N, C-alpha and C positions, 0 to 999 in steps of 0.2 A: 389147164391154165396156160395162157399165152405168155411168151417172152416179150411181146411188143407192149411197151408202156404207152398208155394214152395220155399220161399227165405231162404237162410241159411247165417250164418255169417262165417268169417274165423275161429273163435273159434269152430264153429260146425263141420268144415271140417278137422281140424287138428287131427292127431292121437296122443295118449298119448306119443308116442315115438318121436314125432317131436321136433326139437330144436327151441328155440326162436331165432329170428333174432336179432343180436346185431349190433349197429352202434357206431361209435366213437363219443366221446363228446369233445375231444380236439386233437390238432395237436402239434407235436414236429418238429421243423424245421431241426435239425441236431442230429445225434447220439452224445451223450455226453452232450447235453443241460441239464440244471438243471430245466427248466420249460417247461410246455406245455401251449397252449393258448386254452381256452374254445371256442368251436364252437357252443355251446348252453349252457344255464344255467345248473349248476351242484348243486345238493342239498347235504347238509352235510350228511355223512354216505353212500352216493351213491357209488357203485362200478362202475367205468367208464373206458372205453377203449380209449386209445390214439393211434394215428397213427404217425409213424416216416415218414416224407415227403421224406427222401432220399432213403428209400427202402421199404416203405409200411408195415414194420413190426409193430406189436402191443405191447402195454404194458397196464396192468390193474392196476388201482390205486383206493384206497378207499379214498374219499374226507373227509377231516377233518373240512370242513366249506363250507358254501354256496359260490359258485363262479359264478359271473355274466358272461354273454356272453362277450367274448373278453378279459377277465382277465386271470391271470396266476394261474396254479396249480404246486406245487413243486413235482419234480420227484425224489429228493434226500434229504437225511438228511444233513444239513449244520449247522455249528456253527456260532456264531456272528462274523461279520467282514470278512466273506469269499467271494471271487468273485462268481458272478452269471453268468452263461453262457446261452446265447440264440443266435441263428444264428451261433453257433460255436465261438462266441466272448464274451468277458466280457461286460455285460450291466449294472452291478452295484455291490454293496456289501450288504450282509445281515446286518440288524440292530438288529435282534434277532435270536435265534436258529430256524431252520426249521426242520420239519419232512415231510416225503413223504405224499402227499395229502393235505398239508397246502395251504390255500388261500394266494397268493403272490400279494401284492400291496404296496402302499406307507407306510403302517404301519410296514412293515418288510423288505423293500429294499430301498436302497439309489441309485439313478441312477448314472451311470458313465458319463453322459452327462455334468453335472455341479456340 
């Protein structure tokens, strides 16, 4: 049995000049929407990529809080009592000021449904 291993890992085969593969962590339904939806959990301080579903363009946002799968991340700064757009329509009103990257949930948005 030989001590020489013939197996390598991806890290062993990548050159120092190769770029990391990045994947999106949230989706935005329409250009102009104020929020994106997490497609996997996002950690506070993480720089994440979002994809606009209408044209596949990307946006990069630094998360200002932990955001669970399926929850929203703010894409814009908004003041209190401002309309929030998703799907190209108003889904609610802000109940606090928002900054880009904020976790958006019941603590800072009032739904437009009721």
